[in-house]
C-alpha positions in Angstrom: 0.0 0.0 0.0 2.7 2.5 1.0 4.4 2.6 -2.4 1.0 3.1 -4.2 0.5 6.4 -2.4 1.3 9.7 -4.0 3.3 12.1 -1.8 1.7 15.1 -3.6 -1.7 13.8 -2.6 -0.6 13.2 0.9 0.8 16.7 1.2 -2.4 18.1 -0.1 -4.5 16.0 2.4 -2.4 17.2 5.3 -2.7 20.8 4.2 -6.5 20.5 3.9 -6.6 19.0 7.4 -4.5 21.9 8.7 -6.2 24.8 6.8 -9.8 23.6 6.4 -10.3 24.2 2.7 -9.2 23.0 -0.7 -8.6 26.5 -1.9 -6.2 27.3 1.0 -4.5 24.0 0.6 -4.0 24.6 -3.1 -2.2 27.9 -2.3 -0.1 26.3 0.4 1.1 23.3 -1.7 1.1 25.0 -5.2 -1.3 22.4 -6.7 -4.5 23.4 -8.6 -7.8 22.9 -6.9 -9.0 20.4 -9.5 -5.8 18.4 -9.1 -6.2 18.3 -5.3 -9.9 17.2 -5.7 -8.9 14.4 -8.0 -6.0 13.3 -5.9 -8.1 13.4 -2.7 -10.7 11.2 -4.3 -8.0 8.7 -5.3 -6.5 8.7 -1.9 -9.8 8.0 -0.2 -10.4 5.1 -2.6 -6.9 3.7 -1.8 -7.4 4.0 1.9 -11.1 2.9 1.8 -11.9 5.7 4.2 -13.7 9.0 4.0 -11.1 11.7 5.0 -13.3 14.8 4.9 -16.9 15.9 5.2 -17.7 18.5 2.4 -19.4 21.4 4.1 -20.5 24.9 2.7 -17.8 26.6 4.8 -15.0 24.2 3.8 -13.7 20.7 4.6 -14.1 19.1 8.0 -11.5 16.4 8.7 -12.7 13.1 9.8 -10.9 11.3 12.7 -9.2 9.2 10.1 -7.8 12.3 8.3 -6.7 13.9 11.6 -4.9 10.7 12.6 -3.2 10.2 9.3 -2.4 13.8 8.6 -0.3 13.9 11.8 1.8 11.0 10.5 2.0 12.5 7.0 3.3 15.8 8.4 6.0 14.1 10.3 7.0 12.0 7.3 7.1 15.1 5.1 9.3 16.9 7.6 11.8 14.0 7.4 11.7 14.1 3.6 12.3 17.8 3.7 11.5 18.7 0.0 8.1 19.0 -1.8 9.9 17.9 -5.0 10.5 14.3 -3.8 8.2 11.6 -5.2 7.2 8.3 -3.9 9.1 6.5 -6.6 12.3 8.4 -5.6 11.8 7.6 -2.0 11.3 3.9 -2.8 14.3 3.8 -5.2 16.8 5.3 -2.7 15.7 3.0 0.1 15.7 -0.1 -2.1 19.3 0.6 -3.3 20.5 1.4 0.2 19.0 -1.9 1.5 19.9 -4.1 -1.5 23.4 -2.7 -2.0 23.3 -2.5 -5.8 21.0 -1.6 -8.7 20.6 -5.3 -9.8 19.7 -6.4 -6.3 17.3 -3.4 -5.8 15.6 -4.3 -9.1 15.1 -7.9 -7.9 13.8 -6.6 -4.5 11.3 -4.1 -6.0 10.4 -5.7 -9.4 11.4 -2.4 -11.0 13.7 -2.2 -14.1 17.3 -1.0 -13.4 16.9 2.0 -15.8 13.8 3.1 -13.8 15.9 3.0 -10.6 18.8 4.9 -12.2 16.4 7.5 -13.5 14.6 7.9 -10.1 18.0 8.3 -8.3 19.2 10.8 -10.8 16.0 12.8 -10.5 16.1 12.7 -6.7 19.7 14.1 -6.7 18.5 17.0 -8.9 15.4 17.6 -6.8 17.5 17.7 -3.6 20.3 19.6 -5.2 23.0 17.3 -3.8 24.9 14.2 -4.9 23.7 11.0 -3.3 25.9 8.3 -4.9 29.4 8.0 -6.1 31.0 5.3 -8.2 33.8 3.2 -6.8 35.0 0.9 -9.5 32.2 -1.4 -10.4 30.3 -0.7 -7.2 28.5 2.3 -5.7 28.7 4.0 -2.4 26.7 6.8 -0.8 28.0 10.3 -0.1 27.6 11.8 3.3 24.6 13.6 2.0 23.2 10.4 0.6 23.6 8.6 4.0 21.8 11.4 5.8 19.0 11.3 3.2 18.7 7.6 3.6 18.2 8.0 7.4 15.6 10.7 6.9 13.7 8.6 4.3 13.7 5.6 6.5 12.2 7.7 9.3 9.6 9.0 6.8 8.7 5.5 5.8 8.4 4.4 9.4 5.9 7.3 10.0 3.8 6.4 7.0 3.8 2.7 7.9 2.6 3.7 11.4 -0.1 5.9 9.9 -1.4 3.2 7.7 -1.4 0.8 10.6 -3.4 3.3 12.7 -6.0 3.6 9.9 -6.4 -0.1 9.8 -6.9 -0.1 13.6 -9.5 2.6 13.1 -11.4 0.2 10.8 -11.5 -2.3 13.6 -8.7 -4.5 12.3 -6.1 -5.5 14.9 -3.0 -5.3 12.8 0.5 -4.0 13.5 4.1 -5.0 13.7 6.5 -4.1 16.5 10.3 -4.5 16.0 12.3 -4.8 19.2 16.0 -4.6 19.4 17.0 -7.0 22.2 20.4 -6.7 23.9 21.6 -9.7 25.9 20.1 -8.8 29.3 16.6 -8.4 28.0 16.4 -11.8 26.4 16.5 -14.0 29.5 13.3 -13.0 31.4 11.8 -9.6 30.8 11.3 -9.6 27.1 9.9 -13.2 26.8 7.5 -12.6 29.7 6.3 -9.3 28.2 5.9 -10.9 24.7 3.8 -13.8 26.1 1.5 -11.4 28.0 1.2 -9.1 25.0 0.3 -11.9 22.6 -2.4 -13.0 25.0 -3.9 -9.5 24.8 -3.3 -8.9 21.1 -3.1 -12.2 19.3 -3.1 -10.7 15.8 -0.2 -8.3 16.4 3.2 -9.3 15.3 6.4 -8.8 17.3 9.8 -9.2 15.6 12.9 -9.4 17.7 16.3 -8.3 16.4 19.1 -9.6 18.6 22.4 -7.8 19.0 24.8 -5.7 21.1 24.3 -2.0 21.6 26.6 -1.1 18.8 24.7 -3.3 16.3 21.2 -2.0 17.3 21.6 1.8 17.9 21.9 2.8 14.2 18.8 0.7 13.1 17.0 2.4 16.0 18.0 5.8 14.8 17.0 4.8 11.3 13.5 3.8 12.3 14.1 0.2 11.4 13.5 -0.9 14.9 11.0 0.7 17.2 12.7 0.3 20.6 15.8 -1.2 22.1 15.8 -3.1 25.4 18.9 -3.7 27.5 21.5 -1.9 29.6 21.1 1.9 29.4 24.1 4.0 28.6 25.5 6.7 30.9 26.0 9.2 29.5 23.1 8.9 27.0 24.0 8.0 23.4 22.9 11.5 22.4 20.0 13.9 22.3 18.2 11.9 19.6 17.8 8.9 22.0 15.5 8.8 25.0 16.1 6.2 27.8 13.5 4.9 30.2 14.5 2.7 33.2 12.8 -0.7 33.8 14.8 -2.3 36.6 18.2 -2.5 38.2 20.4 -5.5 37.6 23.2 -6.7 39.9 25.7 -9.0 38.2 27.3 -11.8 40.0 30.3 -14.1 39.5 29.5 -17.7 38.4 31.4 -20.9 37.9 30.5 -24.6 37.5 29.0 -26.7 40.2 31.9 -28.1 42.2 34.2 -25.2 41.3 37.1 -24.9 43.8 35.9 -21.5 44.9 32.3 -22.4 45.3 31.1 -21.9 48.9 34.4 -20.3 50.0 33.5 -16.6 49.9 36.6 -15.8 47.9 38.2 -12.4 47.8 39.4 -10.7 44.6 42.9 -12.1 44.9 41.4 -15.6 44.9 39.1 -14.8 42.0 42.1 -13.4 40.0 43.9 -16.7 40.1 41.4 -18.4 37.8 40.8 -17.8 34.0 37.9 -15.7 33.0 35.5 -15.5 30.1 34.0 -12.0 29.7 32.4 -9.9 26.8 34.4 -7.7 24.5 36.2 -4.6 26.0 33.7 -2.3 24.3 30.8 -3.6 26.5 29.5 -2.1 29.8 29.8 -5.4 31.5 33.5 -5.7 30.6 34.1 -2.2 31.9 32.5 -3.1 35.2 34.5 -6.3 35.4 37.7 -4.3 34.7 36.9 -1.6 37.3 36.2 -4.3 39.9 39.8 -5.3 39.9 41.5 -1.9 39.0 39.7 -0.1 41.8 41.3 -2.5 44.2 44.7 -1.8 42.7 45.0 -5.3 41.1 46.1 -6.4 37.7 43.4 -7.9 35.5 43.0 -11.7 35.6 43.8 -13.7 32.6 41.0 -13.7 29.9 41.8 -16.4 27.4 38.4 -16.1 25.9 36.2 -13.1 25.1 32.6 -14.1 24.5 29.1 -12.6 24.9 27.1 -15.7 24.2 25.5 -17.1 27.3 25.1 -20.5 25.7 28.8 -20.7 24.8 29.8 -19.4 28.2 27.6 -22.0 30.0 29.2 -24.8 28.1 32.7 -23.5 28.7 32.1 -23.1 32.5 30.5 -26.5 32.9 33.6 -28.2 31.5 36.3 -26.0 33.1 37.3 -23.8 36.1 36.6 -20.6 34.2 34.7 -17.8 35.9 32.4 -15.2 34.4 30.4 -12.1 35.3 26.7 -12.2 34.3 23.3 -11.2 35.4 21.5 -13.9 37.5 18.6 -13.6 35.0 20.9 -14.6 32.2 21.7 -18.0 33.8 18.4 -18.6 35.7 17.9 -22.0 33.9 21.5 -23.1 34.4 21.3 -22.2 38.1 18.0 -24.1 38.5 19.6 -27.1 36.8 22.6 -26.7 39.1 25.0 -26.6 36.1 26.3 -23.3 37.4 26.5 -21.8 40.9 27.2 -18.3 42.3 30.8 -18.1 43.3 30.9 -14.5 44.6 28.8 -11.3 44.8 29.9 -8.0 43.3 30.0 -4.6 44.9 26.7 -2.7 44.9 28.2 0.0 42.7 28.3 -2.5 39.8 24.6 -2.5 39.4 23.2 -1.7 35.9 20.0 0.0 34.9 18.1 -2.0 32.3 15.5 -0.1 30.3 14.0 0.9 27.0 15.7 3.2 24.4 13.6 5.0 21.8 14.1 7.8 19.4 13.5 11.2 20.9 10.1 12.5 19.8 9.0 8.9 18.8 5.2 8.8 18.5 4.2 5.1 19.1 1.1 3.6 17.6 -1.5 2.3 20.0 0.0 -1.2 19.8 3.5 0.0 20.3 2.4 2.0 23.3 0.6 -1.1 24.6 3.8 -3.1 24.3 5.8 -0.5 26.2 3.1 -0.6 28.9 3.3 -4.3 29.0 7.1 -4.1 29.5 6.5 -1.8 32.5 3.8 -4.1 33.9 6.1 -7.1 33.6 8.7 -5.5 35.8 6.1 -4.0 38.2 6.6 -0.3 37.2 3.0 0.3 35.9 
């Protein structure tokens, strides 16, 4: 549906909603009144909704128009130019996501010359180069990369608007994309998803797993709706909003029967054993490092860096390695007595786990319900 819509028609619809008449909208968007009337009729047919009530004093927006116009306005603000067409928007995003013209053609079903023409016209419309040739391949200029991000955010707004219109018709549809960092996967996210599905069985939740560095840019691009995991201090930037869910206190674990189990070891004893910890770029590694450095000690030997709980579990079960993890991450292993707590950590090592979203993000009703479910799952709502 999205790619069948005409951005000029959407711009006119939003202007009518804002100004209350076709004549005022025609002046604002530089489109003739007959063209707006024709475009509006087509748009209402595409959406299968009445957007305006024609009255002697002008055009009264229906609830559907008011809902959709707000999304359209946000999308147009991201696009930034009235000269951009739907075809150009689609072409740029397809090439960015497919990586080449041939792949984009296969992805969209459009001919390569059509894509070339759309990108060339877009560069002219925006008055900036978007692509540059590098041998047989292509790469995006800095302006091109910025434009891709803005177009992705525009697409996310339009997708959300179309979802809201379907909900208005009484259809429970919608898709939520969650970026899940390691700490969210063990307990909170699965519990929230189960409860959410019970309430909204026709909604779809897609989980994209990864570390912070792998998820933050897709969040900024609008490709994922929210990210759940350890919050960053300081914040990643003014474009990201963080909301706390709960506080996590990591602990030190080893195998059942580990020589240090039940001995209340000090840091010196812990440092005599090999460790498996995440990569140095992660907050958990930094906490592990500070635990020893703040005591004036050299770091223990780390023969293996790993962030996979499954891999860590198998390593610990078969060796005397130690690790630092959240108890939630190894709840099953602790219950099965494959692993045991070896030592506690200082209170200052606690981490805040929460939700990260784009600043100014306007969730759909389903997305807002999912955030509310996350808060209820941890007892904060």
